[in-house]
C-alpha positions in Angstrom: 1.4 -23.8 -1.9 3.8 -26.1 -0.1 2.9 -27.2 3.4 6.4 -26.5 4.7 6.5 -22.8 3.8 7.8 -20.4 6.4 6.4 -17.0 7.5 8.4 -13.8 6.9 9.3 -12.1 10.2 11.8 -9.5 9.1 10.9 -5.9 9.8 10.3 -3.4 6.9 13.4 -1.4 7.9 15.5 -4.6 7.8 14.1 -5.6 4.5 14.9 -2.3 2.8 18.6 -2.9 3.6 18.3 -6.4 2.2 16.5 -5.6 -1.0 19.4 -6.2 -3.4 20.3 -9.5 -1.8 16.7 -10.5 -1.5 16.1 -9.8 -5.2 19.1 -12.0 -6.2 18.0 -14.8 -3.9 14.5 -14.8 -5.2 15.5 -14.9 -8.8 17.8 -17.8 -8.1 15.1 -19.6 -6.1 12.7 -19.3 -8.9 15.2 -20.6 -11.4 15.8 -23.6 -9.3 12.1 -24.2 -8.7 12.5 -23.8 -5.0 9.1 -22.1 -4.6 6.6 -24.8 -5.1 3.0 -24.1 -5.9 0.4 -26.8 -5.7 -2.2 -28.4 -3.4 -1.6 -28.5 0.4 -2.5 -31.2 2.7 -4.6 -28.7 4.6 -6.4 -27.5 1.5 -4.1 -24.4 0.8 -2.7 -23.3 -2.5 -4.2 -22.8 -5.9 -6.3 -25.6 -7.2 -7.7 -26.2 -10.7 -10.5 -24.5 -12.4 -13.7 -24.6 -10.3 -11.9 -26.0 -7.2 -12.0 -24.3 -3.8 -8.7 -22.5 -3.2 -7.3 -21.3 0.1 -5.2 -18.2 -0.4 -3.0 -16.3 2.1 -3.1 -12.6 1.5 -0.4 -10.3 2.9 -2.0 -7.1 3.9 -1.8 -4.0 6.2 -3.7 -3.0 9.3 -5.0 0.2 7.8 -8.4 1.5 6.8 -7.6 1.2 3.0 -7.5 -2.6 3.4 -11.1 -2.9 4.6 -12.6 -4.3 1.4 -10.7 -7.6 1.8 -12.1 -8.1 5.3 -15.5 -6.9 4.4 -15.7 -9.1 1.2 -14.6 -12.0 3.3 -17.3 -11.3 5.8 -20.0 -10.9 3.2 -19.0 -14.2 1.4 -17.9 -12.6 -1.9 -14.7 -14.7 -1.9 -16.4 -17.8 -0.8 -18.9 -17.5 -3.7 -15.9 -17.5 -6.0 -14.6 -20.7 -4.4 -11.9 -18.9 -2.4 -11.0 -19.1 1.2 -9.2 -15.9 2.1 -6.7 -16.0 5.0 -5.4 -12.4 5.7 -1.9 -12.1 7.1 -1.2 -8.7 8.7 2.3 -7.2 8.1 4.2 -4.0 8.9 4.6 -2.6 5.4 4.7 -3.0 1.6 8.3 -4.3 1.5 7.4 -7.1 3.9 4.4 -8.0 1.8 6.4 -8.1 -1.4 9.0 -10.3 0.3 6.2 -12.6 1.6 4.8 -13.0 -1.9 8.1 -14.0 -3.3 9.0 -16.4 -0.5 5.7 -18.2 -1.0 4.3 -17.1 2.4 1.6 -15.1 0.6 -0.3 -16.0 -2.5 -1.4 -12.4 -3.0 -0.2 -9.1 -1.5 -1.8 -5.8 -0.8 0.5 -2.7 -0.9 0.9 0.7 -2.4 1.8 1.2 -6.1 5.3 2.7 -5.4 6.6 -0.2 -3.2 5.7 -2.6 -6.0 7.2 -0.3 -8.7 10.4 -0.4 -6.6 10.3 -4.1 -6.2 9.7 -4.7 -9.9 12.5 -2.3 -10.8 14.8 -4.3 -8.5 14.1 -7.4 -10.5 11.4 -9.1 -8.4 9.1 -11.1 -10.7 5.7 -9.8 -9.6 2.6 -8.3 -11.3 -0.3 -6.1 -10.3 -3.5 -8.1 -10.6 -6.1 -5.6 -9.4 -6.7 -2.3 -7.5 -9.0 -1.3 -4.7 -8.5 2.3 -3.7 -7.3 5.7 -4.9 -7.4 9.2 -3.4 -10.4 11.4 -3.9 -9.9 14.3 -6.3 -10.9 16.9 -3.6 -8.1 17.4 -1.0 -10.7 18.3 1.5 -11.8 14.7 1.5 -8.3 13.2 1.7 -7.7 10.6 4.4 -3.9 11.0 4.0 -2.3 14.5 3.8 0.6 16.6 5.0 0.1 18.8 8.1 2.4 21.3 9.9 2.5 22.5 13.5 -0.1 25.2 14.0 2.6 27.7 15.1 4.8 27.2 12.1 5.0 29.4 9.1 4.4 26.5 6.7 1.3 27.1 4.6 2.0 25.5 1.2 4.1 22.7 -0.2 6.8 25.2 -1.3 7.1 26.3 2.4 8.4 22.8 3.1 11.8 23.8 1.7 14.3 23.6 4.5 11.8 21.9 6.8 11.9 18.5 8.5 9.0 16.3 7.4 8.1 13.0 9.1 7.4 10.1 6.8 6.6 6.5 7.8 9.4 5.2 5.6 12.1 6.6 3.3 12.3 5.7 -0.4 8.5 5.1 -0.6 5.1 6.6 -1.2 5.5 9.4 1.3 8.9 10.5 0.0 7.6 10.6 -3.6 4.5 12.6 -2.7 6.4 15.2 -0.5 9.1 15.8 -3.1 6.6 15.9 -6.0 4.3 18.3 -4.1 7.2 20.7 -3.5 8.4 20.4 -7.1 4.9 21.1 -8.5 4.5 24.1 -6.1 7.6 25.7 -7.5 10.1 24.7 -4.8 13.3 22.6 -4.7 12.3 19.0 -3.9 15.9 18.2 -2.8 15.8 20.9 -0.1 13.7 19.1 2.4 14.8 16.7 5.2 12.7 13.6 5.5 12.8 11.8 8.9 11.5 8.3 9.4 8.8 8.3 12.1 6.2 5.5 12.7 2.7 6.7 12.1 1.6 6.2 15.7 4.4 8.6 16.8 3.8 11.4 14.3 1.6 13.5 16.5 4.0 13.4 19.4 6.9 14.2 17.1 5.0 17.3 15.8 4.1 18.5 19.3 7.7 18.0 20.6 9.0 20.0 17.5 11.1 17.0 16.5 9.6 17.5 13.0 8.0 20.6 11.4 5.4 18.7 9.3 4.1 15.2 8.8 2.7 13.1 6.0 0.0 11.4 8.0 -3.0 9.1 7.5 -6.2 8.6 9.5 -6.8 8.2 12.4 -3.6 10.1 13.2 -4.6 12.9 10.9 -7.7 13.5 12.9 -5.7 13.5 16.1 -3.1 15.9 14.7 -5.8 18.4 13.5 -7.6 18.2 16.8 -4.3 19.0 18.5 -3.9 22.2 16.4 -2.0 21.0 13.4 -2.7 22.8 10.1 -3.3 21.1 6.7 -0.7 22.2 4.2 -2.0 23.3 0.8 -0.8 21.4 -2.3 1.0 18.7 -0.3 -1.1 15.6 -0.9 -1.8 12.8 -3.4 -4.2 15.1 -5.2 -1.4 17.6 -5.8 0.6 14.9 -7.5 -2.2 13.3 -9.5 -5.4 15.4 -9.6 -7.2 12.7 -11.5 -7.0 10.1 -8.7 -3.7 8.8 -7.3 -3.8 5.0 -7.3 -3.0 3.6 -3.8 -3.8 0.1 -2.8 -3.2 -2.7 -5.3 -3.1 -6.5 -5.2 -0.2 -8.3 -6.7 1.2 -11.8 -7.1 4.3 -13.5 -8.3 4.7 -14.3 -12.0 5.0 -18.0 -11.1 1.8 -18.0 -9.0 -0.1 -16.2 -11.8 1.1 -18.6 -14.4 0.3 -21.7 -12.4 -3.0 -20.5 -10.9 -4.6 -18.2 -13.5 -8.1 -19.3 -12.7 -7.7 -18.6 -9.0 -6.3 -15.2 -9.9 -9.3 -14.4 -12.0 -11.7 -15.5 -9.3 -9.8 -13.5 -6.6 -9.9 -10.4 -8.8 -13.7 -10.7 -9.4 -14.2 -11.1 -5.6 -11.9 -8.2 -4.9 -13.6 -5.9 -7.4 -17.0 -6.8 -5.9 -15.7 -6.1 -2.4 -14.3 -2.7 -3.4 -17.6 -1.7 -4.9 -19.5 -2.9 -1.9 -17.2 -1.0 0.5 -17.7 2.2 -1.5 -21.5 1.8 -1.1 -21.6 0.8 2.6 -19.4 3.1 4.7 -21.1 2.1 8.0 -20.2 -1.5 7.4 -16.7 -0.5 6.5 -16.2 1.4 9.8 -17.4 -1.6 11.7 -15.1 -4.1 10.0 -12.1 -1.8 10.4 -12.3 -2.3 14.2 -11.9 -6.1 13.7 -8.3 -6.0 12.2 -6.8 -2.7 13.3 -6.2 -1.2 16.8 -8.0 2.0 15.9 -10.5 2.7 18.6 -14.2 2.5 17.6 -14.9 6.1 18.6 -12.1 7.3 16.2 -13.2 5.0 13.4 -16.6 6.7 13.5 -15.0 10.1 12.8 -12.2 9.4 10.3 -12.3 10.1 6.6 -12.5 6.9 4.6 -10.6 6.1 1.4 -12.3 6.0 -2.0 -12.6 2.4 -3.2 -12.8 1.9 -7.0 -11.9 -1.4 -8.8 -10.8 0.4 -11.9 -7.0 0.6 -12.2 -5.7 3.9 -13.7 -2.7 2.9 -15.7 -1.8 6.6 -16.1 -1.4 6.9 -12.4 0.9 3.9 -12.1 3.0 5.4 -14.9 3.1 8.8 -13.3 4.2 7.3 -9.9 6.9 5.3 -11.6 8.2 8.4 -13.3 8.5 10.3 -10.1 10.1 7.4 -8.3 12.8 7.4 -10.9 13.1 11.3 -11.0 13.9 11.4 -7.3 16.5 8.7 -7.5 14.7 5.9 -5.7 14.9 3.6 -8.8 17.4 3.7 -11.7 15.0 2.6 -14.4 11.2 2.5 -14.6 9.8 -1.0 -15.0 7.9 -2.0 -18.2 4.2 -1.4 -17.3 3.2 -4.3 -19.7 5.3 -6.6 -17.4 4.1 -4.9 -14.2 0.4 -4.9 -14.8 -1.4 -8.2 -15.6 
């Protein structure tokens, strides 16, 4: 990629407000050839077949992203002739913007943020997957909990409640509304309040919110503090066969101009996911190197399920719910979304 590229510093909240403008600017920039892909003076960018390629990967400081860091540590990417340079961001919207600006060659995010970005016209494609949710809700590392003294027991009980989500118009909103819907409730009759994950437990305890869609390690903290897991309000309730979560994606232009690098990256990513699934102790160790989760908590949290097989049916299901709840107007063409 070009040696003069700039890093994205906008916050996720700011980016959501700028999505329409961002989409138009990106399309115009691509049309004018403003996003240059090629060899850097410092060895970055794509590279031809068999050449070593340095790639910047926009990712998130969460447990689900562990295979990238573990695969890098084990040399799986290096064996494919790829130097991985992880770049931590605040959320999926920032990752998508970074991929389109040229700051990142690949991005890691949830399926729904990428469905939204594609529906808004951003030229991106999913190239691989790493993790999905286990079929058994008892093993889930992200789930909805309520205050222990509340009367909320099931997803339907969330009608009229205030639920904390890390961001509106995203994965959490879709899962909460779909869970209520499938449990026989009215998905429009719930108030969703944007609360950063680190503040969820305090928001529950102060009764600012009645329930929270919360991941590890905050899930463990909430349960230890007396929160109750809500039945049928999880990824599993929405997609019992395995809700696709973390995926890697790239811009259409990068894929077209660096197809061999993409193939090598996918092979290394798949190998990393398989290795992570088989070596949980090593996963827990590497999580402490790129997150601020204390080691004593990392030893106790539930880990995601890593599986390199992408379930197209799950992507389609999530896109359908995203449209149903008014987050997007039209579902993107999956043949154009998935490489």
